[in-house]
VOLO-774244 format. One line per 5 residues: number of its first residue (from 1); their letters; for each residue z, x negated, y of N, C-alpha, C. Coordinates in Angstrom, 3 decimals. Layout:
NUM	a	Z,X,Y,Z,X,Y,Z,X,Y; ...
% end
This chain:
1	xxxxx	2.861,6.130,-17.910,1.869,5.072,-16.908,2.004,5.169,-15.554; 2.569,6.291,-15.108,2.868,6.201,-13.621,1.847,7.112,-12.818; 0.667,7.275,-13.465,-0.204,8.203,-12.848,-1.205,8.657,-13.973; -1.784,9.875,-13.804,-2.787,10.450,-14.517,-4.157,9.482,-14.571; -4.733,8.890,-15.492,-5.809,8.032,-15.496,-6.782,8.854,-15.575
6	xxxxx	-6.840,10.005,-15.643,-8.083,10.947,-15.691,-8.371,11.531,-14.417; -7.183,11.487,-13.387,-7.163,12.021,-12.055,-7.343,13.344,-12.032; -6.656,14.261,-13.209,-7.058,15.627,-13.430,-8.334,15.956,-13.750; -8.906,15.082,-14.711,-9.962,15.533,-15.182,-11.050,14.913,-14.525; -11.034,14.477,-13.279,-12.135,13.977,-12.188,-12.886,12.741,-12.760
11	xxxxx	-12.348,12.083,-13.581,-12.685,10.806,-13.847,-13.418,11.008,-15.483; -14.720,11.051,-15.341,-15.364,11.192,-16.390,-15.951,10.030,-17.441; -15.685,8.874,-16.707,-16.009,7.897,-17.664,-14.865,6.529,-17.159; -14.223,5.895,-17.876,-12.953,4.956,-17.706,-13.789,3.638,-16.962; -14.155,3.822,-15.949,-14.727,2.643,-15.228,-14.565,2.943,-13.917
16	xxxxx	-14.464,1.703,-13.261,-14.100,1.257,-11.919,-15.554,0.539,-11.488; -16.543,0.984,-10.350,-17.395,-0.258,-10.025,-16.487,-1.042,-8.930; -16.587,-2.402,-9.261,-15.995,-3.290,-8.625,-16.511,-3.490,-7.035; -15.503,-3.556,-6.007,-15.806,-3.962,-4.771,-16.421,-5.449,-4.567; -17.843,-5.552,-4.354,-18.433,-6.682,-3.969,-18.997,-7.009,-2.726
21	xxxxx	-18.723,-8.289,-2.350,-18.514,-8.455,-0.885,-20.058,-8.697,-0.355; -20.603,-8.045,0.422,-21.895,-7.674,1.207,-22.828,-7.131,-0.023; -22.178,-6.260,-0.798,-23.122,-5.606,-1.811,-22.598,-3.943,-1.906; -21.468,-3.867,-2.106,-20.699,-2.509,-2.186,-20.588,-1.709,-0.722; -20.722,-0.483,-0.665,-20.869,0.195,0.460,-20.693,1.656,0.334
26	xxxxx	-20.396,2.535,1.375,-20.150,3.972,0.871,-21.095,4.670,0.118; -22.414,4.403,0.373,-23.434,5.006,-0.344,-23.383,4.529,-1.933; -22.960,3.639,-2.279,-22.791,3.310,-3.704,-21.796,3.921,-4.129; -20.265,3.497,-3.249,-19.443,4.359,-3.845,-19.305,5.971,-4.013; -20.040,6.645,-3.042,-20.389,8.158,-3.228,-21.012,8.446,-4.297
31	xxxxx	-22.226,7.573,-4.586,-23.086,7.723,-5.715,-21.966,7.751,-7.102; -21.120,6.705,-7.165,-20.165,6.745,-8.255,-19.472,7.729,-8.570; -18.514,8.091,-7.463,-17.671,9.172,-7.505,-18.495,10.542,-7.736; -19.365,10.736,-7.448,-20.189,12.030,-7.677,-20.458,12.063,-9.032; -20.356,10.922,-9.998,-20.619,10.994,-11.316,-19.483,10.951,-12.285
36	xxxxx	-18.479,11.161,-11.628,-16.977,10.758,-12.539,-16.417,9.540,-12.542; -16.953,8.386,-11.877,-16.926,7.042,-12.007,-16.037,6.664,-10.553; -15.019,5.870,-10.677,-14.447,5.154,-9.762,-15.105,4.465,-8.948; -15.356,4.542,-7.523,-16.209,3.719,-6.752,-15.356,2.981,-5.762; -15.724,1.744,-5.194,-14.892,0.913,-4.421,-15.855,0.255,-3.479
41	xxxxx	-15.377,-0.259,-2.219,-15.808,-1.145,-1.538,-14.789,-2.157,-0.848; -14.887,-3.329,-0.233,-14.018,-4.175,0.042,-13.949,-3.900,1.577; -12.700,-4.004,2.145,-12.446,-3.648,3.591,-13.037,-4.775,4.459; -12.907,-6.155,3.796,-13.420,-7.167,4.715,-14.854,-7.285,4.577; -15.419,-6.474,3.711,-17.210,-6.508,3.881,-17.692,-5.930,5.292
46	xxxxx	-16.743,-5.230,5.901,-17.132,-4.855,7.261,-16.571,-5.888,8.284; -17.542,-6.018,9.270,-17.427,-7.313,10.126,-16.098,-7.054,11.194; -16.038,-5.536,11.183,-14.947,-5.344,12.367,-14.158,-4.316,11.740; -13.319,-3.823,12.081,-12.298,-2.833,12.149,-12.871,-1.517,12.463; -13.635,-1.439,13.479,-14.426,-0.326,13.849,-15.620,0.084,12.790
51	xxxxx	-16.070,-0.841,12.286,-17.224,-0.602,11.270,-16.466,0.126,9.929; -15.144,-0.534,9.690,-14.403,-0.140,8.391,-14.006,1.432,8.709; -13.688,1.420,10.177,-13.330,3.140,10.022,-14.622,4.089,9.971; -15.981,3.301,10.448,-17.008,4.335,10.138,-17.394,4.554,8.789; -17.191,3.466,8.049,-17.437,3.545,6.641,-16.226,4.698,5.761
56	xxxxx	-15.081,4.598,6.192,-14.251,5.692,6.030,-14.480,6.926,6.394; -15.234,7.240,7.182,-15.524,8.587,8.021,-16.730,8.757,7.388; -17.718,8.127,6.881,-18.705,8.042,5.990,-18.105,8.575,4.524; -17.189,8.376,4.004,-16.481,8.569,2.655,-16.088,10.077,2.687; -15.242,10.437,3.760,-15.084,11.828,3.787,-15.939,12.569,4.207
61	xxxxx	-16.954,12.459,4.982,-18.224,13.099,5.297,-19.055,13.685,4.062; -18.762,12.381,3.230,-19.686,12.526,1.757,-18.757,13.156,0.660; -17.565,13.069,0.535,-16.621,13.839,-0.541,-16.722,14.976,-0.378; -16.878,15.563,1.067,-16.556,16.946,1.386,-18.040,17.864,0.954; -18.965,16.930,0.708,-20.287,17.749,-0.025,-20.457,17.436,-1.324
66	xxxxx	-19.082,16.844,-2.117,-19.363,16.751,-3.461,-18.280,17.860,-4.278; -18.590,18.075,-5.636,-17.775,19.210,-6.118,-17.125,18.471,-7.174; -15.721,17.862,-6.771,-14.566,17.652,-7.737,-14.997,16.189,-8.038; -15.453,15.279,-7.090,-15.668,14.085,-7.152,-14.455,13.125,-7.945; -14.583,11.694,-8.519,-13.775,11.244,-8.893,-12.922,10.278,-7.638
71	xxxxx	-12.071,9.717,-7.481,-11.289,9.179,-6.497,-12.120,7.698,-6.269; -11.958,7.402,-4.952,-12.557,6.055,-4.453,-11.549,5.079,-4.136; -12.037,4.015,-4.046,-10.785,2.857,-3.887,-11.277,1.951,-2.767; -10.479,1.396,-2.170,-10.809,0.162,-1.213,-9.804,-1.026,-1.451; -11.013,-2.026,-1.313,-10.157,-3.544,-2.014,-9.613,-4.048,-0.583
76	xxxxx	-8.304,-4.404,-0.551,-7.401,-4.947,0.760,-7.136,-6.429,0.149; -7.393,-7.567,0.825,-6.571,-8.708,0.834,-5.335,-8.822,1.392; -4.332,-9.117,0.600,-2.939,-8.609,1.062,-2.492,-9.800,1.188; -3.067,-11.084,1.352,-2.320,-12.116,1.515,-2.099,-12.496,3.171; -1.263,-12.931,3.768,-0.880,-13.128,5.088,-1.848,-13.748,5.643
81	xxxxx	-2.698,-14.533,5.150,-3.780,-15.501,5.784,-4.888,-14.618,6.369; -4.888,-13.241,5.704,-5.904,-12.284,6.183,-5.551,-11.542,7.239; -6.092,-11.929,8.541,-5.725,-11.561,9.759,-5.799,-9.774,10.117; -6.858,-9.522,9.368,-6.947,-8.228,9.649,-6.451,-7.226,8.630; -5.475,-7.636,7.892,-5.112,-6.833,6.787,-3.844,-6.176,7.374
86	xxxxx	-3.122,-6.227,8.578,-2.595,-4.782,9.204,-3.427,-3.835,9.583; -4.293,-4.194,10.616,-5.256,-3.231,10.681,-5.890,-2.369,9.762; -6.518,-3.004,8.968,-7.121,-2.460,7.749,-5.984,-1.601,6.913; -4.800,-1.764,6.815,-4.010,-0.957,6.106,-3.293,-0.025,6.801; -3.498,0.025,8.160,-3.048,1.226,9.085,-4.125,2.070,8.645
91	xxxxx	-5.481,1.732,8.481,-6.792,2.609,8.358,-6.709,3.318,7.160; -6.327,2.472,5.846,-6.058,2.938,4.887,-5.156,4.042,4.730; -3.773,4.173,5.630,-2.966,4.936,5.339,-3.568,6.360,5.945; -4.157,5.943,7.728,-4.479,7.001,8.241,-5.293,7.832,7.511; -6.239,7.378,6.510,-7.372,8.008,6.004,-6.810,8.412,4.253
96	xxxxx	-5.438,8.057,4.061,-4.924,8.340,2.923,-5.911,7.806,1.623; -6.211,6.519,1.878,-7.222,5.875,0.510,-6.294,6.214,-0.477; -7.162,7.061,-1.660,-6.218,7.305,-2.730,-5.836,6.200,-3.633; -6.984,5.028,-3.861,-6.566,4.009,-4.586,-6.810,2.844,-3.763; -5.893,2.001,-3.642,-5.984,0.478,-3.172,-6.156,-0.682,-3.979
101	xxxxx	-7.095,-1.456,-4.096,-7.093,-2.619,-4.979,-6.768,-3.744,-4.039; -5.914,-4.365,-4.426,-5.115,-5.642,-3.691,-5.240,-6.657,-4.404; -5.313,-7.663,-3.565,-5.945,-9.176,-4.084,-5.117,-10.056,-3.157; -4.949,-11.168,-3.812,-4.539,-12.603,-3.137,-3.265,-12.266,-2.682; -1.855,-12.263,-3.500,-0.747,-12.054,-2.864,-0.302,-10.684,-3.532
106	xxxxx	1.062,-10.453,-3.702,1.689,-9.204,-4.231,2.858,-8.596,-3.391; 2.690,-8.611,-2.337,3.785,-8.415,-1.348,4.322,-6.825,-1.434; 5.856,-6.786,-1.776,6.264,-5.468,-2.265,5.975,-4.260,-0.922; 5.971,-4.997,0.270,5.969,-4.007,1.649,4.614,-3.330,1.351; 3.298,-4.037,1.059,2.109,-3.324,1.057,2.149,-2.377,-0.067
111	xxxxx	2.753,-2.774,-1.281,2.724,-1.814,-2.388,3.799,-0.484,-2.017; 4.552,-0.824,-1.431,5.728,0.338,-1.008,4.737,1.470,0.238; 4.187,0.711,0.902,3.554,1.457,1.838,2.349,2.493,1.481; 1.831,1.665,0.512,0.685,2.599,-0.219,1.117,3.738,-0.955; 2.375,3.560,-1.661,2.977,4.648,-2.351,3.441,5.642,-1.189
116	xxxxx	4.108,5.435,0.134,4.435,6.304,1.047,3.425,7.309,1.285; 2.029,7.061,1.361,1.269,8.057,1.638,0.646,8.597,0.462; 1.164,8.167,-0.853,0.370,8.923,-1.881,-0.446,8.311,-2.772; -0.503,7.025,-2.337,-1.544,6.121,-2.982,-1.185,5.561,-4.146; -2.234,4.920,-4.780,-1.839,3.871,-6.005,-2.378,2.865,-5.809
121	xxxxx	-1.711,1.375,-6.371,-2.284,0.102,-5.971,-2.449,-0.437,-7.284; -3.591,-0.987,-7.597,-4.235,-1.789,-8.605,-4.587,-3.164,-8.284; -3.419,-4.302,-8.918,-3.553,-5.482,-8.208,-4.319,-6.524,-8.962; -5.183,-7.354,-8.532,-5.915,-8.264,-9.188,-4.722,-9.297,-9.792; -5.004,-9.801,-11.026,-4.184,-10.835,-11.573,-5.072,-11.874,-12.553
126	xxxxx	-4.971,-13.185,-12.893,-5.758,-14.055,-13.549,-4.812,-14.689,-14.731; -3.601,-14.351,-14.715,-2.764,-14.754,-15.580,-1.468,-13.931,-15.863; -0.742,-14.388,-17.179,0.679,-13.629,-17.254,1.582,-13.566,-16.117; 1.460,-14.715,-15.524,2.708,-15.067,-14.619,2.194,-14.224,-13.222; 0.852,-14.028,-12.991,0.519,-13.212,-11.805,0.702,-11.659,-12.307
131	xxxxx	0.583,-11.265,-13.524,0.957,-10.089,-13.738,2.387,-10.032,-13.889; 3.175,-10.824,-13.798,4.798,-10.844,-13.710,5.009,-10.461,-12.229; 4.551,-11.230,-11.271,4.677,-10.969,-9.890,4.433,-9.669,-9.432; 3.242,-9.183,-9.960,2.882,-8.293,-9.727,3.536,-6.584,-9.867; 4.135,-7.006,-11.111,4.758,-5.817,-11.359,6.270,-5.653,-10.878
136	xxxxx	6.643,-6.850,-10.754,8.002,-7.060,-9.632,7.821,-6.580,-8.543; 6.625,-6.649,-7.946,6.350,-6.036,-6.597,6.330,-4.799,-6.504; 5.756,-4.035,-7.562,5.558,-2.476,-7.559,4.017,-2.006,-7.696; 3.096,-3.091,-8.264,1.725,-2.617,-8.630,2.046,-1.644,-9.677; 0.906,-0.653,-9.388,0.875,0.679,-10.360,0.042,0.124,-11.836
141	xxxxx	-0.825,-0.611,-11.614,-1.980,-1.018,-12.637,-2.482,-2.686,-12.245; -2.948,-3.303,-13.201,-3.221,-4.533,-13.044,-4.777,-4.871,-13.534; -5.462,-5.546,-12.668,-6.667,-5.739,-12.679,-6.810,-7.229,-13.574; -7.163,-7.134,-14.680,-7.236,-8.440,-15.454,-8.530,-9.153,-15.176; -8.407,-10.107,-14.205,-10.001,-11.002,-13.950,-9.884,-11.944,-14.627
146	xxxxx	-11.035,-11.843,-15.849,-11.132,-12.918,-16.829,-12.327,-13.603,-16.683; -12.611,-14.506,-17.529,-13.715,-15.670,-17.181,-14.855,-14.657,-17.628; -16.025,-14.725,-16.961,-17.223,-14.287,-17.009,-17.370,-13.246,-15.673; -16.250,-12.959,-14.997,-16.682,-12.041,-13.899,-17.264,-12.509,-12.972; -17.840,-11.712,-11.981,-18.774,-11.957,-10.799,-17.728,-12.487,-9.660
151	xxxxx	-18.403,-13.099,-8.719,-17.705,-13.787,-7.661,-16.620,-14.555,-8.057; -15.378,-14.336,-7.323,-14.233,-15.317,-7.496,-13.559,-14.513,-8.639; -13.146,-15.439,-9.686,-12.882,-14.810,-11.021,-11.719,-15.892,-11.761; -11.581,-15.117,-12.880,-10.431,-15.905,-13.569,-10.903,-16.922,-14.451; -10.578,-17.181,-15.514,-10.861,-18.372,-16.356,-10.459,-18.262,-18.049
156	xxxxx	-9.861,-16.877,-17.983,-9.269,-17.070,-19.372,-9.799,-15.698,-20.079; -10.077,-16.215,-21.556,-10.850,-15.111,-22.313,-9.959,-13.867,-22.366; -10.896,-12.682,-22.130,-10.236,-11.087,-22.149,-9.344,-10.986,-23.485; -9.644,-11.496,-24.487,-8.638,-11.098,-25.682,-7.374,-11.856,-25.393; -7.227,-13.091,-25.134,-5.978,-13.595,-24.574,-5.367,-13.088,-23.588
161	xxxxx	-6.000,-12.940,-22.517,-5.428,-12.444,-21.363,-4.476,-10.917,-21.539; -5.487,-10.089,-21.931,-4.998,-8.834,-22.263,-3.742,-8.769,-22.936; -3.633,-9.599,-24.044,-2.335,-9.988,-24.941,-1.452,-10.163,-24.125; -1.296,-11.371,-23.526,-0.371,-12.027,-22.719,0.044,-10.857,-21.790; -0.617,-10.402,-20.941,-0.172,-9.350,-19.902,0.493,-7.926,-20.559
166	xxxxx	0.068,-7.650,-21.810,0.668,-6.534,-22.599,2.150,-7.005,-23.018; 2.560,-8.453,-23.023,3.789,-8.989,-23.371,4.598,-8.814,-22.303; 3.788,-8.776,-21.044,4.615,-8.692,-19.797,4.965,-7.225,-19.430; 4.134,-6.387,-19.640,4.412,-5.004,-19.084,3.405,-3.875,-20.184; 3.686,-2.828,-19.952,3.045,-1.699,-20.535,2.141,-0.842,-19.377
171	xxxxx	2.237,-1.333,-18.172,1.375,-0.747,-17.117,-0.085,-0.745,-17.660; -0.768,0.302,-16.691,-2.228,0.271,-17.389,-2.931,-1.092,-16.719; -3.811,-1.636,-17.701,-4.762,-2.616,-17.152,-6.037,-2.402,-17.187; -6.875,-2.798,-15.940,-8.204,-2.755,-15.887,-8.921,-3.867,-16.296; -9.945,-3.698,-16.913,-10.401,-5.253,-17.862,-11.775,-5.617,-16.831
176	xxxxx	-11.697,-6.935,-16.467,-12.833,-7.328,-15.525,-13.264,-8.351,-16.288; -14.597,-8.673,-16.479,-15.508,-9.842,-16.802,-16.150,-9.659,-17.745; -17.851,-9.982,-17.350,-18.696,-9.714,-18.098,-19.115,-8.551,-19.008; -18.372,-7.426,-18.448,-19.241,-6.000,-19.076,-20.158,-5.588,-18.746; -21.182,-5.000,-19.393,-22.370,-4.360,-18.426,-22.963,-2.964,-19.156
181	xxxxx	-22.166,-2.633,-20.320,-22.837,-1.348,-20.707,-21.575,-0.342,-21.266; -22.190,0.861,-21.441,-20.782,1.760,-21.875,-20.307,1.480,-23.218; -21.057,0.591,-24.010,-20.060,0.310,-25.346,-19.250,-0.955,-24.845; -19.447,-1.532,-23.987,-18.208,-2.423,-23.426,-17.097,-1.941,-22.945; -17.460,-0.923,-22.238,-16.322,-0.049,-21.755,-15.475,0.467,-22.791
186	xxxxx	-16.116,1.140,-23.805,-15.414,1.619,-25.182,-14.472,0.316,-25.670; -15.059,-0.810,-25.848,-14.620,-2.034,-26.393,-13.425,-2.424,-25.561; -13.383,-2.088,-24.182,-12.580,-2.529,-23.416,-11.188,-1.771,-23.755; -11.505,-0.475,-23.957,-10.304,0.575,-24.316,-9.538,0.085,-25.551; -10.359,-0.218,-26.376,-10.047,-0.532,-28.024,-9.093,-1.797,-27.869
191	xxxxx	-9.364,-2.609,-26.806,-8.516,-3.898,-26.560,-7.034,-3.630,-26.012; -6.929,-2.223,-25.270,-5.848,-1.661,-24.599,-5.945,-1.793,-23.465; -7.045,-1.611,-22.693,-7.251,-1.534,-21.389,-7.428,0.060,-20.813; -7.139,0.415,-19.998,-7.187,2.013,-19.337,-8.748,2.083,-19.008; -8.928,1.102,-18.169,-10.333,1.313,-17.409,-10.999,-0.183,-17.691
196	xxxxx	-12.323,-0.405,-17.377,-13.232,-1.413,-17.286,-13.402,-1.459,-15.844; -13.807,-2.784,-15.237,-14.051,-3.048,-14.001,-15.579,-3.890,-14.130; -16.543,-3.197,-13.277,-17.965,-3.683,-13.462,-18.730,-3.755,-12.363; -18.708,-4.955,-12.070,-19.862,-5.161,-10.788,-21.307,-5.459,-10.805; -21.446,-6.542,-11.579,-22.491,-7.331,-11.590,-23.896,-6.506,-11.906
201	xxxxx	-23.622,-5.434,-12.899,-24.523,-4.529,-13.425,-25.031,-3.259,-12.138; -24.300,-3.405,-11.317,-24.686,-2.429,-10.041,-25.105,-3.166,-9.054; -25.497,-4.382,-9.048,-25.654,-5.021,-7.597,-27.369,-4.975,-7.452; -28.059,-4.459,-8.410,-29.405,-4.218,-8.244,-29.757,-2.789,-8.009; -28.702,-1.953,-7.715,-28.798,-0.446,-7.455,-29.405,-0.236,-6.126
206	xxxxx	-30.207,0.613,-6.086,-30.844,1.225,-4.670,-29.723,1.337,-3.635; -28.699,1.756,-4.093,-27.711,2.215,-2.627,-26.966,0.898,-2.366; -27.088,-0.111,-2.757,-26.061,-1.213,-2.454,-26.823,-1.950,-1.201; -26.009,-2.859,-0.564,-26.659,-3.973,0.455,-27.161,-4.949,0.026; -27.306,-5.054,-1.302,-28.190,-6.061,-1.640,-29.622,-5.999,-1.553
211	xxxxx	-30.242,-7.219,-1.020,-31.679,-7.263,-0.739,-32.713,-7.369,-2.007; -33.790,-7.452,-1.768,-34.814,-7.435,-2.681,-34.707,-8.704,-3.500; -34.281,-9.950,-2.820,-34.458,-11.229,-3.227,-33.171,-11.171,-4.101; -32.078,-10.779,-3.947,-30.807,-10.517,-4.615,-31.148,-9.924,-6.248; -31.504,-8.580,-5.887,-32.035,-7.721,-7.178,-32.989,-8.557,-7.911
216	xxxxx	-34.148,-9.079,-7.452,-35.111,-9.834,-8.190,-34.756,-10.974,-9.168; -33.760,-11.610,-8.366,-33.234,-12.977,-9.044,-32.194,-12.640,-10.058; -31.377,-11.687,-9.956,-30.491,-11.173,-10.992,-31.390,-10.487,-12.118; -32.345,-9.711,-11.813,-33.283,-9.231,-13.088,-33.997,-10.354,-13.698; -34.242,-11.581,-13.163,-34.798,-12.937,-14.074,-33.839,-13.477,-14.463
221	xxxxx	-32.537,-13.385,-14.327,-31.530,-14.137,-14.950,-30.922,-13.794,-16.306; -30.427,-14.421,-17.090,-29.367,-14.296,-18.207,-28.171,-14.822,-17.907; -27.196,-14.971,-19.035,-25.789,-15.459,-18.833,-25.818,-17.021,-18.460; -27.108,-17.656,-19.117,-27.045,-19.254,-18.799,-27.287,-19.418,-17.673; -27.724,-18.677,-16.871,-28.155,-18.886,-15.587,-26.730,-18.949,-14.502
226	xxxxx	-25.563,-18.481,-14.881,-24.540,-18.632,-14.016,-23.705,-20.079,-14.320; -23.112,-20.624,-13.351,-22.724,-21.748,-13.265,-21.115,-21.434,-12.449; -20.069,-21.918,-13.151,-18.734,-21.642,-12.656,-18.367,-23.335,-11.817; -17.815,-22.639,-10.767,-17.227,-23.972,-9.761,-16.360,-23.467,-8.906; -15.208,-23.988,-8.601,-14.549,-23.739,-7.578,-14.756,-24.799,-6.336
231	xxxxx	-15.776,-25.339,-6.306,-16.111,-26.511,-5.293,-16.852,-26.081,-4.153; -17.454,-24.756,-4.121,-18.274,-24.316,-2.740,-17.303,-23.892,-1.732; -16.405,-23.126,-2.279,-15.552,-22.604,-1.137,-14.105,-22.775,-1.564; -13.748,-23.596,-2.791,-12.162,-23.864,-2.747,-11.539,-23.056,-3.711; -12.452,-22.085,-4.458,-11.901,-20.932,-5.126,-12.899,-20.665,-6.220
236	xxxxx	-12.210,-20.396,-7.477,-13.025,-20.443,-8.808,-13.994,-19.115,-8.674; -15.162,-19.300,-9.024,-16.458,-18.437,-8.709,-17.386,-19.027,-9.543; -18.195,-17.865,-9.748,-19.620,-17.850,-10.501,-20.343,-17.657,-9.722; -21.375,-18.749,-9.899,-22.847,-18.707,-9.273,-23.920,-18.730,-9.605; -25.037,-18.055,-8.957,-26.283,-17.870,-9.929,-27.237,-19.373,-9.625
241	xxxxx	-27.318,-19.980,-10.856,-28.096,-21.080,-10.753,-29.264,-21.205,-10.040; -30.363,-20.361,-10.188,-31.557,-20.644,-9.355,-31.433,-20.623,-7.809; -30.401,-20.070,-7.435,-30.085,-20.092,-6.009,-29.338,-21.231,-5.666; -28.603,-21.924,-6.531,-27.792,-23.284,-6.147,-28.849,-24.135,-6.106; -29.988,-24.283,-6.863,-30.685,-25.160,-6.885,-31.702,-24.979,-5.702
246	xxxxx	-32.277,-23.593,-5.395,-32.859,-23.753,-4.063,-32.259,-24.491,-2.957; -30.850,-24.043,-3.080,-30.089,-24.733,-1.898,-29.888,-26.257,-1.904; -30.276,-26.790,-2.899,-30.477,-28.277,-3.139,-29.521,-28.826,-3.528; -28.618,-28.099,-4.294,-27.434,-28.315,-5.109,-27.763,-29.177,-6.199; -27.086,-30.282,-6.374,-27.291,-31.136,-7.802,-26.075,-30.682,-8.750
251	xxxxx	-26.391,-29.624,-9.803,-25.558,-29.425,-10.675,-24.460,-30.317,-11.427; -25.254,-31.228,-11.659,-24.138,-32.583,-12.304,-23.166,-33.021,-11.441; -23.584,-33.037,-9.910,-22.335,-33.422,-8.999,-21.499,-32.280,-9.072; -22.257,-31.164,-8.877,-20.962,-30.031,-8.720,-20.102,-29.927,-9.609; -20.625,-30.217,-10.732,-19.489,-30.031,-12.016,-18.451,-30.792,-11.838
256	xxxxx	-18.622,-31.996,-11.392,-17.589,-32.976,-11.036,-17.138,-32.924,-9.753; -17.146,-32.081,-8.965,-16.595,-32.119,-7.497,-15.513,-31.609,-7.578; -14.405,-32.022,-6.812,-13.298,-31.867,-6.864,-13.122,-30.252,-5.920; -12.668,-29.331,-6.616,-12.271,-27.993,-5.847,-11.910,-28.319,-4.091; -12.645,-27.536,-3.747,-12.591,-27.851,-2.157,-12.858,-28.926,-1.456
261	xxxxx	-13.357,-29.753,-1.917,-14.165,-31.078,-1.690,-15.203,-30.666,-0.460; -16.165,-29.861,-1.248,-17.023,-29.532,-0.040,-16.803,-29.114,0.935; -15.706,-28.057,0.876,-15.170,-27.348,2.520,-14.389,-28.314,3.317; -13.508,-29.039,2.461,-12.746,-30.074,3.292,-13.566,-31.034,4.028; -14.995,-31.415,3.311,-15.726,-32.392,3.994,-16.563,-31.816,5.194
266	xxxxx	-16.520,-30.641,5.428,-17.142,-30.056,6.233,-18.777,-29.762,5.690; -19.103,-29.907,4.591,-20.598,-29.612,4.126,-21.083,-28.307,3.826; -20.098,-27.370,3.939,-20.850,-25.984,4.026,-21.598,-25.641,5.341; -22.649,-25.317,5.018,-23.629,-25.097,5.922,-24.558,-23.907,5.632; -25.285,-23.527,6.433,-26.389,-22.180,6.134,-26.981,-22.311,5.000
271	xxxxx	-27.380,-23.283,4.238,-27.829,-23.404,3.050,-26.945,-22.567,1.886; -25.768,-22.555,2.262,-25.112,-21.775,1.051,-25.009,-20.505,1.297; -25.147,-20.048,2.344,-25.357,-18.648,2.549,-26.292,-17.906,1.829; -27.192,-18.730,1.301,-28.350,-18.156,0.448,-27.726,-18.298,-1.062; -26.587,-18.953,-1.139,-26.404,-19.031,-2.759,-25.796,-17.638,-3.379
276	xxxxx	-26.394,-17.118,-3.987,-25.672,-15.853,-4.934,-24.582,-15.763,-5.911; -24.078,-14.809,-6.158,-22.971,-14.829,-6.821,-23.130,-13.772,-8.123; -22.995,-13.868,-9.318,-23.169,-12.751,-10.350,-21.997,-13.294,-11.371; -21.932,-12.123,-12.442,-21.335,-12.312,-13.550,-22.027,-12.702,-14.882; -21.356,-12.896,-16.134,-22.116,-13.330,-17.165,-22.757,-12.045,-17.867
281	xxxxx	-22.588,-10.908,-17.230,-23.335,-9.556,-17.605,-24.523,-9.342,-16.968; -25.204,-10.439,-16.260,-26.297,-10.311,-15.430,-27.556,-10.114,-16.373; -27.286,-10.579,-17.599,-28.442,-10.234,-18.528,-28.832,-8.760,-18.727; -28.069,-7.976,-18.341,-28.121,-6.591,-18.664,-28.759,-6.058,-17.335; -29.037,-6.798,-16.389,-29.548,-6.196,-15.061,-30.996,-6.124,-15.512
286	xxxxx	-31.659,-5.070,-15.840,-33.341,-5.181,-16.109,-34.144,-4.851,-14.977; -33.435,-3.999,-13.959,-34.482,-3.544,-12.972,-33.822,-2.772,-11.755; -34.475,-2.745,-10.625,-33.869,-1.763,-9.591,-33.769,-0.192,-10.133; -32.565,0.169,-10.083,-32.496,1.707,-10.292,-31.423,2.484,-9.424; -31.513,3.508,-9.416,-30.212,4.278,-8.814,-28.884,4.209,-9.434
291	xxxxx	-27.713,4.106,-8.643,-26.548,4.292,-9.240,-26.230,5.274,-10.119; -26.977,6.695,-9.533,-26.797,7.827,-10.507,-27.308,7.588,-11.753; -28.480,7.150,-11.979,-29.215,7.092,-13.145,-28.360,5.771,-14.023; -27.818,4.813,-13.373,-26.862,3.765,-13.941,-25.897,4.570,-14.663; -24.917,5.245,-13.714,-24.011,5.845,-14.376,-24.200,7.071,-15.578
296	xxxxx	-25.250,7.685,-15.193,-25.655,8.507,-16.478,-25.876,7.653,-18.007; -26.411,6.705,-17.725,-26.535,5.900,-18.900,-25.333,5.351,-19.389; -24.660,4.689,-18.491,-23.275,4.358,-18.840,-22.242,5.409,-19.762; -22.339,6.673,-19.110,-21.650,7.707,-19.813,-22.388,7.865,-21.376; -23.516,7.856,-21.553,-24.250,8.185,-22.615,-23.966,7.093,-23.787
301	xxxxx	-24.023,5.813,-23.088,-23.800,4.636,-24.204,-22.391,4.744,-24.617; -21.628,5.088,-23.693,-20.100,5.271,-23.782,-19.850,6.319,-25.042; -20.287,7.386,-24.717,-20.103,8.403,-25.654,-20.866,8.114,-27.465; -21.816,7.536,-27.107,-22.529,7.201,-28.553,-21.541,6.217,-29.133; -21.086,5.203,-28.467,-20.141,4.199,-29.169,-18.884,4.809,-29.669
306	xxxxx	-18.363,5.593,-29.193,-17.095,6.804,-29.603,-17.583,7.483,-31.048; -18.657,7.797,-30.591,-19.285,8.936,-31.925,-19.682,7.754,-33.032; -20.144,6.612,-32.789,-20.535,5.685,-33.887,-19.208,5.057,-34.759; -18.569,4.989,-33.761,-17.009,4.049,-34.429,-16.287,4.957,-35.075; -16.379,6.262,-34.507,-15.287,7.412,-35.188,-15.967,7.630,-36.505
311	x	-17.413,7.575,-36.591,-17.807,7.958,-38.007,-17.735,6.779,-38.756
% end
């Protein structure tokens, strides 16, 4: 596999808390790793490189207070269009970030550099062809972003995508899309994944950057309130229906809008800043709670699922 998936026993639950733009932060990440769950945040969620450095300092200080925590991860957009990437990569190297979640492009030099400081790279893929490119470039594991994931997402059913990736490589797979319980994590492993990737379930946690409106909106939603479209910003994504309606979006029109048309026509305005994103697992967001409590619940559900199926 190339690396120990338990990280010498520090990972107590095979789960990565996904990096969520304007939601994830060091507080959520530290809460997760304190419970033996891999936590993460996106570098581009910080408005400046200086703030990103502050977050890394916060992580180092927090880790020093914990007893044998799980490793943490930083999401880097490694596509050349991300002008911050070189500076953000420099900081990841300086702080020897243990896991880098790379997305949008699979440059060999980025993976090689991560390996040079002793880090490992998990790369986003949404198809077997994406997986082939990432493996060729040197990724250590593949994040299978399937239909039902929150934010920018894939479109393929998880059973189909995992099977197709398995024909490409035996590298570890991190399954992403619609999971929200400990049972789901165990099911992901049964499908052949090493870890599950879970974001939406954590949005309403007390430690996140999500505001009260975001949390309460998700609590009131189920999977039927999620609308898939590539039109809002030119990339496939899942959006929360009530917030689209509040922004005055005609769902019938949006369903037939050519991807990128709204962006190309300059129609993106302040109203879209209030449109929220979530995945199909939103129906399991029942309350505002601490990430510590949620991780404990997920671990309990996972163990119960293992015991029940073994019996």
